[in-house]
LUMPAGU-716845 format. One line per 5 residues: number of its first residue (from 1); their letters; for each residue y, z, x of N, C-alpha, C. Coordinates in Angstrom, 2 decimals. Atoms other than C-alpha are relative to their C-alpha. Layout:
<recs>
NUM) a) Y,Z,X,Y,Z,X,Y,Z,X ~ ...
</recs>
This chain:
<recs>
1) mrlvg) 0.04,1.43,0.24,26.55,78.86,24.49,-1.26,-0.34,-0.79 ~ 1.14,0.14,0.90,24.27,78.57,21.51,-0.41,-1.43,-0.30 ~ 0.31,1.39,0.36,24.40,74.77,21.18,-0.24,-0.89,1.21 ~ 0.29,0.79,-1.20,23.53,73.68,24.71,-1.16,-0.95,-0.29 ~ 1.04,1.00,0.22,21.52,70.47,24.57,0.02,-0.61,-1.39
6) ksaiv) -0.09,0.53,1.37,22.56,69.75,20.97,1.08,-1.06,-0.07 ~ -1.02,1.01,0.26,24.52,66.79,19.66,0.41,0.11,-1.46 ~ -0.52,-0.15,1.36,26.73,66.77,16.61,0.93,-1.16,-0.34 ~ -1.00,0.89,0.58,28.70,64.42,14.41,0.86,0.87,-0.89 ~ -0.92,-0.73,0.87,31.79,65.96,12.84,0.97,-1.02,-0.58
11) tgagr) -0.88,1.00,0.60,33.41,63.53,10.41,1.39,0.60,-0.21 ~ -1.37,-0.46,0.15,37.18,63.75,10.21,0.40,0.99,1.07 ~ -0.23,-0.96,-1.09,37.28,65.53,13.59,1.30,-0.25,0.76 ~ -1.25,0.29,-0.69,40.65,64.08,14.56,1.05,1.09,-0.15 ~ -1.01,-1.03,0.24,42.59,67.01,13.14,-0.57,1.08,-0.93
16) gigka) 0.32,-1.05,0.97,42.44,70.20,11.09,-1.32,0.70,0.23 ~ 1.27,-0.72,-0.04,39.17,71.90,10.25,-1.04,-0.78,0.82 ~ 0.96,0.81,-0.75,37.14,69.00,11.68,0.21,0.12,1.49 ~ -0.30,-0.14,-1.42,38.89,69.20,15.03,-0.39,1.39,0.49 ~ 0.34,-1.37,-0.39,38.53,72.98,15.16,-1.51,0.18,0.09
21) talrf) 1.46,-0.09,-0.01,34.83,72.67,14.32,-0.58,-0.72,1.22 ~ 0.50,0.77,-1.15,34.24,69.96,16.95,0.26,0.74,1.30 ~ -0.32,-0.73,-1.23,36.00,72.00,19.63,-0.84,1.27,0.13 ~ 0.84,-1.21,-0.04,34.09,75.15,18.70,-1.43,-0.35,0.39 ~ 1.35,0.43,-0.36,30.78,73.31,18.86,-0.07,-0.38,1.48
26) arega) -0.02,0.37,-1.42,31.77,71.89,22.26,0.04,1.25,0.88 ~ -0.03,-1.25,-0.77,32.63,75.39,23.52,-1.36,0.68,0.01 ~ 1.34,-0.56,0.08,29.14,76.39,22.39,-1.04,-0.88,0.68 ~ 0.89,0.81,-0.81,27.64,73.57,24.48,-0.42,-1.34,-0.58 ~ 0.43,1.25,0.64,27.23,70.63,22.07,0.84,-1.19,0.48
31) dilvp) -0.69,1.27,-0.17,28.14,67.00,22.69,0.36,-0.49,-1.39 ~ -0.54,0.28,1.33,30.22,65.59,19.84,0.42,-1.45,-0.15 ~ -0.56,1.27,0.45,30.75,62.25,18.14,1.17,0.35,-0.91 ~ -1.25,-0.34,0.68,34.32,62.29,16.79,0.45,-1.17,-0.89 ~ -0.43,1.07,0.89,34.53,59.82,13.88,1.21,0.44,-0.83
36) dldqe) -1.20,-0.30,0.78,37.94,59.69,12.23,0.66,-1.31,-0.39 ~ -0.73,1.19,0.45,40.02,57.18,10.29,1.11,-0.35,0.98 ~ -1.11,0.17,-0.94,42.83,57.67,12.83,-0.56,-0.06,1.43 ~ 0.56,0.20,-1.34,41.78,56.24,16.20,0.66,0.90,1.04 ~ -0.72,-0.80,-0.98,44.47,58.10,18.13,-0.43,1.47,-0.01
41) tsqqt) 0.41,-1.40,0.06,43.51,61.55,16.86,-1.47,0.17,0.40 ~ 1.39,-0.04,-0.44,39.82,60.77,17.39,-0.07,0.03,1.53 ~ -0.01,0.06,-1.46,40.54,59.89,21.02,0.53,1.31,0.60 ~ -0.56,-1.25,-0.50,42.66,63.03,21.51,-1.03,1.13,-0.08 ~ 1.02,-1.04,0.14,39.93,65.31,20.16,-1.12,-0.22,1.01
46) areiq) 1.05,0.31,-0.97,37.33,63.54,22.32,0.42,0.41,1.41 ~ -0.49,-0.41,-1.33,39.51,64.12,25.41,-0.03,1.52,0.14 ~ 0.05,-1.46,-0.06,39.77,67.81,24.56,-1.43,0.51,0.15 ~ 1.42,-0.35,-0.14,35.99,68.00,24.20,-0.45,-0.25,1.43 ~ 0.35,0.34,-1.38,35.58,66.28,27.56,0.60,1.01,0.98
51) algrk) -0.64,-1.00,-0.85,38.02,68.78,29.12,-0.79,1.32,0.00 ~ 0.85,-1.19,0.08,35.58,71.49,28.00,-1.34,-0.21,0.72 ~ 1.23,0.28,-0.74,32.85,69.81,30.05,-1.12,-0.58,-0.84 ~ 1.01,0.57,0.88,31.02,68.26,27.12,0.29,-1.48,-0.22 ~ -0.19,1.41,0.32,30.54,64.66,26.05,0.67,-0.09,-1.36
56) gvpmq) -0.74,0.25,1.24,33.13,63.72,23.43,0.16,-1.50,-0.15 ~ -0.02,1.45,0.22,32.81,60.23,21.97,0.90,-0.30,-1.19 ~ -0.88,0.35,1.11,35.74,58.93,19.92,-0.55,-1.18,-0.78 ~ 0.45,1.11,0.83,35.10,56.58,17.03,0.92,-0.14,-1.19 ~ -0.82,0.27,1.18,37.48,55.02,14.54,-0.92,-0.55,-1.07
61) mdvtr) 0.84,0.47,1.10,35.78,54.59,11.18,0.54,0.47,-1.33 ~ -0.31,-0.38,1.37,36.17,54.79,7.42,-1.31,0.46,-0.63 ~ 1.26,-0.55,0.52,33.51,57.10,5.95,-0.40,-0.58,-1.34 ~ 0.35,0.60,1.29,33.64,55.19,2.66,-0.67,-1.36,0.15 ~ 0.59,1.32,-0.23,32.28,52.02,4.26,-1.42,0.15,0.57
66) madir) 1.41,-0.13,-0.41,28.50,51.74,4.54,-0.23,-0.55,1.41 ~ 0.17,0.56,-1.34,28.74,49.52,7.63,0.50,0.98,1.06 ~ -0.51,-0.99,-0.95,30.83,52.19,9.36,-0.93,1.20,0.11 ~ 0.96,-1.12,-0.04,28.34,54.91,8.40,-1.21,-0.38,0.86 ~ 1.12,0.46,-0.85,25.51,52.85,9.95,0.42,-0.03,1.47
71) rmtdt) -0.50,0.07,-1.38,27.64,52.27,13.05,0.16,1.41,0.57 ~ -0.13,-1.39,-0.44,28.35,56.03,13.24,-1.36,0.55,0.44 ~ 1.34,-0.49,-0.32,24.65,56.87,13.17,-0.54,-0.69,1.24 ~ 0.48,0.75,-1.16,23.77,54.11,15.64,0.71,0.44,1.28 ~ -0.77,-0.44,-1.18,26.55,55.24,18.01,-0.49,1.35,0.48
76) alref) 0.49,-1.33,-0.39,25.36,58.85,17.96,-1.37,-0.10,0.68 ~ 1.34,0.15,-0.59,21.77,57.79,18.67,0.08,-0.66,1.37 ~ -0.16,0.68,-1.29,22.87,55.47,21.47,0.60,0.95,1.05 ~ -0.70,-0.89,-0.94,25.18,58.07,23.07,-0.79,1.26,0.33 ~ 0.64,-1.30,-0.17,23.04,61.20,22.59,-1.52,-0.05,-0.06
81) gkidi) 1.44,0.09,0.14,19.52,59.98,21.84,-0.57,0.71,-1.22 ~ 0.44,-0.77,1.16,19.35,62.23,18.78,1.24,0.53,-0.71 ~ -1.06,-0.66,0.75,21.44,63.88,16.10,-0.55,1.34,-0.48 ~ 0.45,-1.33,0.39,21.02,67.63,15.74,0.79,0.56,-1.17 ~ -0.89,-0.62,0.98,23.99,68.46,13.52,0.92,-1.08,-0.58
86) lvnna) -1.03,0.79,0.66,26.10,66.62,10.96,0.89,0.98,-0.75 ~ -0.96,-0.75,0.80,29.25,68.27,9.65,0.78,-1.02,-0.81 ~ -0.69,0.89,0.94,30.45,66.34,6.60,1.35,0.63,-0.31 ~ -1.31,-0.62,0.14,34.05,67.40,7.04,1.05,-0.91,-0.62 ~ -1.04,0.92,0.49,36.03,64.27,6.14,0.22,0.22,-1.49
91) gitlv) -0.33,-0.19,1.40,37.82,64.81,2.88,1.48,-0.16,-0.22 ~ -1.40,0.12,0.35,41.05,64.26,1.08,0.29,0.86,-1.22 ~ -0.48,-0.75,1.15,43.04,66.35,-1.34,1.37,-0.56,-0.34 ~ -1.30,0.47,0.46,45.89,64.97,-3.36,0.56,1.10,-0.90 ~ -0.58,-1.10,0.74,48.03,67.86,-4.51,1.17,-0.56,-0.81
96) rdplq) -1.03,0.53,0.89,50.00,66.66,-7.49,-0.35,0.31,-1.44 ~ 0.20,-0.22,1.43,50.35,66.90,-11.23,-1.16,-0.88,-0.47 ~ 1.14,0.81,0.43,46.98,65.80,-12.68,0.36,-1.03,-1.07 ~ -0.42,0.96,1.02,48.84,64.04,-15.49,0.60,-1.26,0.62 ~ -0.59,1.14,-0.71,50.32,61.71,-12.86,-1.01,-0.72,0.90
101) lteee) 1.02,0.57,-0.88,47.08,60.96,-10.97,-0.41,-1.39,-0.50 ~ 0.37,1.36,0.38,46.28,57.25,-10.93,-1.51,-0.21,0.16 ~ 1.41,0.34,-0.14,42.87,55.66,-11.24,-0.34,-0.29,1.46 ~ 0.24,0.32,-1.41,43.16,54.36,-7.66,-0.09,1.27,0.85 ~ 0.03,-1.27,-0.74,43.93,57.86,-6.35,-1.30,0.76,-0.29
106) wdrtm) 1.25,-0.65,0.39,40.98,59.30,-8.29,-1.19,-0.66,0.69 ~ 1.11,0.73,-0.61,38.63,56.59,-7.03,-0.07,0.25,1.51 ~ -0.03,-0.25,-1.45,39.72,57.07,-3.40,-0.49,1.42,0.31 ~ 0.42,-1.39,-0.21,39.28,60.85,-3.64,-1.51,0.16,-0.19 ~ 1.43,-0.10,0.26,35.80,60.54,-5.15,-0.80,-0.77,1.06
111) svnak) 0.69,0.79,-1.01,34.84,57.87,-2.63,-0.13,0.75,1.32 ~ 0.03,-0.76,-1.25,35.77,60.03,0.36,-0.77,1.31,-0.16 ~ 0.55,-1.35,0.12,34.73,63.43,-0.96,-1.44,0.06,-0.52 ~ 1.35,-0.03,0.56,31.52,62.55,-2.82,-0.88,-1.11,0.59 ~ 0.81,1.13,-0.47,30.21,59.07,-1.98,-0.22,0.06,1.51
116) aaffc) 0.13,0.00,-1.46,30.93,59.29,1.75,-0.85,1.16,0.48 ~ 0.80,-1.17,-0.41,29.50,62.80,2.07,-1.48,-0.26,-0.24 ~ 1.40,0.28,0.30,26.28,61.69,0.37,-0.59,-1.03,0.95 ~ 0.58,1.06,-0.81,25.80,58.48,2.33,-0.01,0.32,1.50 ~ 0.10,-0.50,-1.38,26.63,60.11,5.68,-1.22,0.91,0.13
121) lqava) 1.17,-0.88,0.03,24.06,62.79,4.80,-1.28,-0.82,0.01 ~ 1.20,0.82,0.11,21.52,60.14,3.85,-0.34,-0.69,1.31 ~ 0.23,0.74,-1.25,21.96,58.09,7.03,-0.49,0.92,1.11 ~ 0.37,-0.93,-1.07,21.75,61.08,9.35,-1.32,0.70,-0.32 ~ 1.24,-0.68,0.38,18.98,62.82,7.40,-1.23,-0.85,0.30
126) remvk) 1.14,0.87,-0.34,16.72,59.79,7.89,-0.44,0.22,1.44 ~ 0.32,-0.23,-1.41,16.93,60.39,11.64,-0.54,1.41,0.21 ~ 0.45,-1.38,-0.14,16.49,64.14,11.28,-1.42,0.17,-0.53 ~ 1.35,-0.07,0.55,13.39,63.70,9.12,-1.01,-0.52,1.02 ~ 0.90,0.54,-1.03,11.82,61.58,11.87,-0.30,1.05,1.06
131) rkrgv) 0.17,-1.03,-1.03,12.35,64.46,14.33,-0.45,1.34,-0.58 ~ 0.37,-1.23,0.69,11.54,67.13,11.72,0.91,1.16,0.38 ~ -0.97,-1.05,-0.30,14.70,69.02,12.61,1.42,-0.54,-0.10 ~ -1.42,0.35,0.09,18.45,69.04,12.11,0.69,0.87,-1.02 ~ -0.82,-0.81,0.89,21.28,70.73,10.27,1.13,-0.87,-0.53
136) ilkea) -1.09,0.72,0.64,23.73,69.21,7.79,0.88,1.01,-0.73 ~ -0.95,-0.92,0.60,26.85,71.11,6.76,1.09,-0.78,-0.73 ~ -1.15,0.55,0.70,29.62,70.36,4.28,1.11,1.02,0.11 ~ -1.14,-0.91,-0.15,32.98,71.89,5.13,0.57,0.33,-1.37 ~ -0.64,-0.43,1.24,34.80,73.81,2.43,1.20,-0.89,-0.31
141) eregd) -1.17,0.78,0.44,37.50,72.06,0.42,1.24,0.47,0.74 ~ -1.24,-0.33,-0.69,40.77,71.91,2.28,1.10,0.32,-1.00 ~ -1.15,-0.28,0.84,43.90,73.39,0.83,1.06,-1.05,0.28 ~ -1.07,0.97,-0.16,46.64,70.87,0.23,1.28,0.65,0.49 ~ -1.27,-0.52,-0.49,50.07,71.24,1.70,1.10,-0.10,-1.05
146) grgqw) -0.97,0.08,1.08,51.77,70.66,-1.64,0.86,-1.25,0.01 ~ -0.83,1.20,-0.10,53.26,67.32,-0.57,-0.71,-1.23,-0.52 ~ 0.71,1.16,0.53,50.62,65.08,-2.17,-0.40,-0.97,1.09 ~ 0.30,0.84,-1.14,49.55,63.78,1.20,-1.51,-0.13,0.18 ~ 1.42,0.17,-0.29,46.15,62.27,1.98,-0.29,0.71,1.28
151) m) 0.36,-0.76,-1.20,44.46,64.52,4.49,-0.85,-0.87,0.90
</recs>
């Protein structure tokens, strides 16, 4: 249990790689904030973390909204007193013909995958700098399922 006493935020932890990461961290002893766009999947992952004997805190949020990013950071600090780890996992992939990609789809993808990752990093890093410790990770790009579905 290498993460006993640590707290983590794993964005997009409601399903997929984010959920697997959050559960692995919980098995290693960490308490986890579970921010996800889908409230139901966030709550389910938090319950699974709690079943492992760790603190799992669900949170519905949109990582592209600055107010939600501030609320995410504030929630983690209130619940855990500190933030040791941020996993910038939230991301979307639209698998489709690039000649058919719309401006709105491009903007949404860049907003989630680039803007959100940076501003989540910035918000959490401010707290980590104060403590002079912390780890920030960016999950690898997800493979699409070929159906052009937002992840």
